[in-house]
C-alpha positions as CSV (number, residue, x, y, z in Angstrom):
1,M,-36.5,35.6,57.2
2,A,-33.7,33.5,58.7
3,K,-33.4,31.4,55.5
4,K,-33.2,34.5,53.3
5,H,-30.4,35.8,55.5
6,E,-28.5,32.4,55.3
7,A,-28.7,32.4,51.5
8,L,-27.5,36.0,51.3
9,V,-24.4,35.1,53.4
10,K,-23.6,32.1,51.0
11,V,-23.8,34.3,48.0
12,C,-21.5,36.9,49.6
13,C,-18.9,34.2,50.4
14,V,-18.8,33.0,46.8
15,V,-18.4,36.6,45.6
16,A,-15.6,37.2,48.1
17,A,-13.8,34.0,47.1
18,F,-14.0,34.9,43.4
19,C,-12.6,38.4,44.1
20,L,-9.8,37.0,46.1
21,W,-8.9,34.6,43.2
22,L,-9.0,37.5,40.8
23,Y,-6.7,39.5,43.0
24,I,-4.1,36.7,43.4
25,S,-4.2,35.9,39.7
26,N,-3.9,39.4,38.5
27,K,-1.9,41.1,41.1
28,E,0.2,38.4,42.7
29,N,0.2,35.8,39.8
30,P,2.5,33.3,41.6
31,S,4.9,31.0,39.8
32,M,3.8,27.4,39.7
33,E,4.6,24.0,38.0
34,Y,2.1,22.0,35.9
35,K,2.2,18.6,34.1
36,I,1.0,18.5,30.5
37,K,0.2,14.9,29.3
38,N,-0.2,13.1,26.0
39,I,1.9,15.4,23.9
40,P,2.4,13.7,20.5
41,V,6.0,12.6,19.6
42,T,7.2,12.7,16.0
43,L,9.9,10.4,14.8
44,I,12.3,11.7,12.2
45,N,14.6,9.9,9.8
46,V,12.4,6.8,10.1
47,D,13.7,5.5,6.7
48,S,17.0,4.6,8.4
49,M,15.1,1.6,9.9
50,Q,14.8,0.0,6.5
51,D,18.6,0.1,6.2
52,V,18.8,-2.5,9.0
53,N,15.6,-4.3,7.9
54,L,13.5,-2.9,10.8
55,S,10.1,-1.3,10.9
56,L,7.9,0.4,13.5
57,V,5.4,-1.8,15.3
58,P,2.1,-0.5,13.9
59,N,-0.4,1.6,15.9
60,Q,2.0,2.8,18.6
61,E,0.8,5.9,20.4
62,L,4.0,7.8,20.9
63,T,3.4,10.5,23.5
64,A,5.2,12.2,26.4
65,T,4.4,14.1,29.6
66,I,6.3,17.3,30.4
67,T,6.4,19.6,33.4
68,V,6.4,23.3,32.8
69,Q,6.9,26.2,35.1
70,G,5.5,29.7,34.8
71,T,3.0,32.1,36.2
72,A,-0.4,30.7,36.9
73,S,-2.1,32.6,34.1
74,N,0.6,31.4,31.6
75,V,0.7,27.8,32.8
76,Y,-3.1,27.4,32.7
77,S,-3.3,28.8,29.2
78,T,-0.7,26.4,27.8
79,K,-2.0,23.4,25.7
80,K,-0.2,20.3,24.5
81,E,-0.7,21.5,20.9
82,D,1.8,24.3,21.7
83,F,4.7,21.8,21.9
84,A,6.6,19.9,19.2
85,L,8.6,16.9,20.4
86,V,10.7,14.8,18.1
87,A,13.1,11.8,18.3
88,D,15.8,11.2,15.7
89,V,15.8,7.5,14.8
90,S,19.1,7.9,12.9
91,E,21.0,8.6,16.1
92,Y,20.6,5.1,17.6
93,A,21.9,1.6,17.0
94,L,18.6,0.1,16.1
95,K,17.4,-3.4,17.0
96,S,14.2,-5.4,17.1
97,G,12.2,-4.8,20.3
98,S,12.0,-1.8,22.5
99,L,14.3,1.2,22.3
100,R,14.2,4.2,24.6
101,M,14.9,7.4,22.6
102,Q,15.6,10.9,24.0
103,L,13.2,13.6,22.9
104,I,14.2,16.9,21.4
105,V,12.0,19.9,22.0
106,K,11.5,21.6,18.7
107,D,8.9,24.1,19.7
108,S,7.4,25.4,23.0
109,P,5.7,28.6,24.3
110,N,8.1,31.4,25.3
111,N,6.2,32.3,28.5
112,V,6.8,28.9,30.2
113,T,9.9,26.9,31.0
114,I,10.2,23.1,30.6
115,I,11.7,21.5,33.6
116,N,14.5,19.0,32.9
117,P,14.0,18.8,29.1
118,E,17.1,16.6,28.8
119,S,15.3,13.9,30.8
120,L,12.4,13.5,28.3
121,Y,12.3,10.0,26.7
122,V,9.9,7.8,24.7
123,D,9.9,4.1,24.3
124,V,9.7,3.0,20.6
125,Y,9.0,-0.6,19.5
126,M,10.5,-2.0,16.3
127,E,10.1,-5.3,14.5
128,K,11.6,-7.0,11.4
129,Y,10.9,-5.2,8.0
130,I,10.1,-7.7,5.2
131,E,9.1,-7.7,1.6
132,K,7.4,-10.4,-0.4
133,Q,5.8,-10.9,-3.9
134,V,2.1,-11.6,-4.1
135,P,-0.3,-12.2,-6.9
136,V,-2.8,-9.7,-8.3
137,S,-6.5,-10.6,-8.4
138,I,-9.2,-8.8,-10.4
139,N,-12.5,-8.2,-8.6
140,L,-15.3,-7.3,-11.1
141,L,-17.7,-5.1,-9.2
142,S,-20.6,-5.7,-11.7
143,K,-21.5,-7.4,-15.0
144,S,-21.3,-6.0,-18.5
145,Q,-24.4,-5.3,-20.5
146,S,-27.0,-8.0,-21.1
147,G,-26.0,-10.2,-24.0
148,Y,-22.3,-9.5,-23.3
149,E,-19.7,-11.1,-21.1
150,D,-16.1,-10.5,-20.1
151,F,-13.1,-12.7,-20.7
152,K,-10.9,-13.3,-17.8
153,P,-9.3,-9.9,-17.1
154,S,-5.6,-9.6,-17.5
155,A,-3.5,-7.6,-15.1
156,N,-0.2,-5.9,-15.9
157,P,1.8,-6.6,-13.9
158,D,0.2,-9.8,-12.5
159,S,2.2,-9.7,-9.2
160,V,3.6,-7.0,-7.0
161,I,5.8,-6.5,-3.9
162,V,4.3,-5.7,-0.5
163,S,6.5,-4.5,2.3
164,G,6.3,-3.4,5.9
165,P,6.3,-4.8,9.4
166,E,6.6,-8.6,9.5
167,S,3.4,-8.9,11.7
168,Y,1.4,-7.3,8.9
169,V,3.1,-8.4,5.7
170,S,3.0,-12.0,6.8
171,K,-0.8,-11.8,6.7
172,V,-0.9,-10.6,3.1
173,D,-2.3,-13.3,0.8
174,G,-2.5,-11.1,-2.3
175,V,-3.7,-7.8,-3.6
176,I,-7.0,-7.0,-5.2
177,A,-7.9,-4.5,-8.0
178,D,-11.6,-3.5,-8.0
179,V,-12.8,-2.9,-11.6
180,E,-16.2,-1.5,-12.6
181,I,-17.4,-2.9,-16.0
182,S,-21.2,-2.1,-16.0
183,N,-22.6,-0.7,-19.3
184,Y,-19.5,-1.6,-21.2
185,D,-20.0,-3.3,-24.6
186,K,-16.5,-3.1,-26.0
187,D,-12.9,-3.8,-24.9
188,F,-11.4,-1.3,-22.4
189,S,-8.3,-0.7,-20.3
190,N,-8.2,0.9,-16.8
191,T,-5.6,1.9,-14.3
192,V,-6.8,0.9,-10.8
193,P,-5.3,1.0,-7.3
194,L,-4.4,-2.1,-5.4
195,K,-5.4,-3.1,-1.9
196,P,-3.6,-5.8,0.2
197,V,-5.9,-8.5,1.7
198,D,-5.4,-11.5,4.0
199,K,-6.5,-15.1,3.2
200,N,-10.1,-14.3,4.3
201,G,-10.3,-11.3,2.0
202,N,-10.0,-8.7,4.8
203,E,-8.4,-5.5,3.6
204,L,-5.1,-4.4,5.3
205,D,-4.1,-0.9,6.1
206,T,-2.1,0.6,3.2
207,S,-0.5,3.1,5.5
208,I,1.2,0.2,7.1
209,V,1.5,-2.3,4.3
210,K,3.1,-0.7,1.2
211,V,2.3,-2.0,-2.2
212,N,4.7,-1.5,-5.1
213,P,3.5,-0.6,-7.6
214,G,0.4,0.7,-6.0
215,Y,-1.5,0.9,-9.4
216,I,-1.8,-1.6,-12.3
217,T,-3.3,-1.6,-15.7
218,V,-6.3,-4.0,-16.2
219,D,-7.3,-5.0,-19.7
220,I,-10.8,-6.5,-20.2
221,A,-12.2,-7.9,-23.4
222,I,-16.0,-7.5,-23.5
223,N,-17.6,-10.3,-25.6
224,K,-20.9,-11.2,-27.1
225,I,-22.6,-14.3,-25.8
226,Q,-24.0,-16.8,-28.4
227,Q,-25.1,-20.4,-28.5
228,S,-24.0,-23.3,-30.7
229,N,-24.9,-27.0,-31.1
230,V,-22.4,-29.6,-30.1
231,V,-21.6,-32.0,-33.0
232,V,-19.7,-35.3,-32.3
233,K,-17.4,-36.2,-35.2
234,T,-16.6,-39.8,-35.8
235,K,-14.2,-42.0,-37.9
236,G,-13.9,-45.7,-38.6
237,E,-16.6,-48.3,-38.5
238,L,-18.2,-50.4,-35.7
239,A,-17.3,-54.1,-35.5
240,N,-19.7,-56.4,-37.3
241,N,-21.3,-57.6,-34.1
242,L,-22.3,-54.1,-33.0
243,K,-25.0,-51.7,-34.0
244,M,-25.0,-48.0,-33.2
245,I,-28.0,-46.9,-31.2
246,S,-27.0,-43.3,-30.3
247,I,-24.2,-40.9,-29.8
248,T,-25.3,-38.1,-27.5
249,P,-23.3,-35.3,-26.0
250,E,-24.2,-34.6,-22.3
251,E,-24.6,-30.9,-23.3
252,E,-26.2,-30.7,-26.8
253,S,-25.5,-26.9,-27.0
254,L,-23.0,-24.6,-25.4
255,N,-22.7,-20.8,-24.9
256,Y,-19.6,-19.2,-26.3
257,Y,-18.0,-15.8,-26.2
258,S,-16.6,-13.8,-29.1
259,K,-15.1,-10.3,-29.1
260,A,-17.7,-7.7,-29.6
261,S,-15.5,-6.2,-32.3
262,D,-15.5,-9.6,-34.2
263,D,-18.5,-10.7,-36.3
264,V,-18.4,-14.4,-35.3
265,I,-21.2,-16.8,-35.8
266,L,-20.4,-20.4,-35.0
267,T,-23.1,-22.8,-36.3
268,N,-21.6,-25.9,-34.6
269,I,-18.9,-26.7,-32.0
270,E,-17.3,-29.9,-33.1
271,T,-15.5,-32.5,-31.0
272,E,-12.4,-34.4,-31.9
273,E,-13.1,-37.5,-33.9
274,L,-14.4,-40.5,-32.0
275,D,-12.9,-43.8,-33.4
276,L,-15.8,-46.1,-33.8
277,S,-13.5,-49.1,-34.5
278,S,-12.3,-48.9,-30.8
279,I,-15.8,-49.2,-29.4
280,T,-16.6,-52.6,-27.9
281,E,-19.6,-51.7,-25.7
282,S,-21.8,-48.8,-24.6
283,I,-19.5,-46.3,-22.9
284,D,-19.2,-42.7,-21.7
285,V,-16.2,-40.9,-23.2
286,E,-14.7,-37.4,-22.7
287,L,-13.9,-35.7,-26.0
288,N,-11.9,-32.5,-26.6
289,L,-13.8,-29.6,-28.1
290,I,-12.3,-28.1,-31.3
291,V,-12.5,-24.4,-30.4
292,P,-11.5,-21.7,-32.8
293,D,-8.8,-19.3,-31.5
294,N,-11.2,-16.3,-31.5
295,I,-13.8,-17.8,-29.2
296,I,-14.0,-19.1,-25.6
297,I,-16.6,-21.6,-24.4
298,E,-18.5,-20.5,-21.3
299,G,-16.7,-21.6,-18.2
300,E,-13.6,-22.0,-20.4
301,K,-14.9,-25.5,-21.1
302,Q,-12.5,-27.6,-23.2
303,T,-14.1,-31.1,-23.2
304,V,-17.6,-32.6,-23.3
305,K,-18.8,-36.0,-22.1
306,V,-20.5,-38.1,-24.8
307,K,-22.7,-41.1,-24.2
308,V,-22.1,-43.9,-26.8
309,K,-24.9,-46.5,-26.8
310,V,-24.4,-49.6,-29.0
311,D,-26.3,-52.9,-29.4
312,K,-24.2,-56.1,-29.5
313,L,-25.1,-59.4,-31.1
314,T,-25.5,-62.1,-28.6
315,N,-26.8,-65.7,-28.3
316,K,-29.2,-67.2,-25.9
317,E,-30.1,-70.8,-25.3
318,I,-33.8,-71.5,-24.5
319,E,-35.9,-74.6,-24.1
320,L,-39.3,-74.8,-25.7
321,P,-42.1,-77.4,-25.7
322,I,-42.7,-79.1,-29.1
323,K,-46.2,-78.5,-30.4
324,V,-47.5,-81.1,-33.0
325,K,-49.6,-79.8,-35.9
326,N,-51.8,-81.6,-38.5
327,E,-51.7,-84.9,-36.5
328,D,-55.3,-85.8,-37.4
329,Q,-54.2,-88.5,-40.0
330,Y,-52.7,-90.6,-37.2
331,T,-54.5,-92.6,-34.6
332,S,-51.8,-91.9,-32.1
333,Y,-48.3,-90.3,-31.7
334,S,-45.7,-89.8,-29.1
335,L,-42.7,-87.5,-29.1
336,V,-39.3,-89.0,-28.1
337,D,-38.5,-85.6,-26.5
338,A,-41.3,-83.3,-25.6
339,R,-39.0,-80.3,-25.2
340,K,-36.1,-79.1,-27.3
341,S,-33.2,-76.6,-26.6
342,I,-32.6,-74.0,-29.3
343,T,-30.1,-71.2,-29.6
344,I,-31.5,-67.8,-30.7
345,S,-29.2,-65.0,-32.0
346,G,-29.9,-61.2,-32.0
347,Y,-29.0,-57.8,-30.5
348,E,-28.9,-57.6,-26.8
349,S,-31.8,-55.1,-26.6
350,Q,-34.1,-57.6,-28.5
351,I,-32.9,-60.7,-26.7
352,N,-33.1,-59.2,-23.2
353,S,-36.7,-57.9,-23.9
354,L,-37.9,-61.1,-25.6
355,D,-40.6,-63.1,-23.8
356,D,-39.7,-66.8,-24.3
357,S,-43.3,-67.9,-23.9
358,S,-44.2,-65.9,-27.0
359,L,-42.2,-68.3,-29.2
360,E,-43.6,-71.6,-30.5
361,L,-41.6,-74.7,-31.5
362,V,-43.8,-76.6,-34.1
363,M,-43.6,-80.0,-35.7
364,D,-45.9,-80.0,-38.8
365,L,-47.0,-83.5,-39.8
366,E,-48.9,-82.4,-42.9
367,N,-46.4,-83.7,-45.4
368,V,-45.2,-86.6,-43.3
369,E,-45.8,-90.1,-44.6
370,G,-45.4,-93.5,-43.1
371,E,-45.4,-94.6,-39.5
372,G,-43.1,-95.6,-36.7
373,E,-40.2,-93.5,-35.5
374,I,-39.7,-90.6,-37.8
375,E,-37.4,-87.6,-37.7
376,V,-39.4,-84.4,-38.6
377,P,-38.1,-80.9,-39.1
378,L,-39.0,-78.3,-36.4
379,Q,-40.0,-74.7,-37.0
380,V,-39.7,-71.7,-34.6
381,L,-42.7,-69.3,-34.9
382,N,-43.2,-65.7,-33.7
383,L,-39.5,-64.7,-33.9
384,P,-39.1,-60.9,-33.9
385,D,-37.4,-59.2,-36.9
386,G,-33.7,-59.4,-36.4
387,V,-33.8,-62.5,-34.2
388,S,-32.8,-65.9,-35.8
389,V,-32.3,-69.5,-34.7
390,L,-28.8,-70.9,-35.0
391,G,-28.8,-74.1,-37.0
392,E,-32.4,-73.8,-37.9
393,D,-32.1,-75.9,-41.1
394,D,-30.9,-78.8,-39.0
395,L,-33.5,-78.4,-36.2
396,T,-35.5,-81.7,-36.0
397,G,-37.5,-83.8,-33.5
398,I,-38.3,-87.5,-33.4
399,I,-41.9,-88.8,-33.2
400,N,-43.5,-92.2,-33.1
401,L,-46.6,-92.3,-35.4
402,T,-49.4,-94.9,-35.7
403,K,-52.0,-94.8,-38.4
């Protein structure tokens, strides 16, 4: 019972306090002062900053606090949205850095009074205003239809002016135009907006960095993709000591683009002429491609590497043992020199791959008559086609014969 009585007393106290507040508010309604914070400040005649090459430091929160006086009911019902505070930029000698500007009350409720309105100020920060010219880049958001490709898009203009606060404009590396080209199979032209970006491709706020013009025209030629063989053209003749093995382009075929509106079929893509008379050994050479005006090689390729492989005549001296043949008619024989040096001639590929042991140097006694020391012709056997012995007609050996 005591607890119920205590609770009832508390409720009665609350009700009494509320009634007293209602009485004071509605009957007495005393005058009071109240601070209203974070009232937005609007700057007017901001363009006058550009006349002295200045700009607002970005992202400033320009607000003010005012003190109002009025009856309690009016003061408590007043909101910051009920006030309009402005500062006139054109009224000041502007400079880079901080500048304190006096506020003008343009609008306020009639049922409250602003205390000391002439002492309202706001600190405004300014920095250098700059302009600079930057290039335009085209960003293709997709690819054209399968079997089609786009030439490098052209922008008109290809550079624009960006302007604004130095801290922002100095970051601008260029401007980008995003262009959608999916499902296009013919040339087209679009007007697209530009966005400023820094060197990392991060977009900058266009409400701070102004782009002039803000839109450009982008022309894109949509082209068919086709393939053609690479043909190496030649002129002149190889030197007499050389034989051509192969002329091989590093890429035997290339993709090329032609306008979808053109009926272009390119059977071969030829190179400039390779002068064979200038070749002295196997080499890799870069040759220009002869490309018609109405096509573009994939990757805008203009040259092709060509491998020229030739075989060169060369000589090689080898020493072989002399083998005696048809010696049966003699009771004994002895060679003055059991080995003989010879010089063989042929193309390097044959000479380098030749096994010397496969060759035979033979002295044939079948038609030899007499005895004693005799000079007998020598013959080299098992020579591959294209390989010869220098001075073969004069190749001899000396043998002592006894019948």
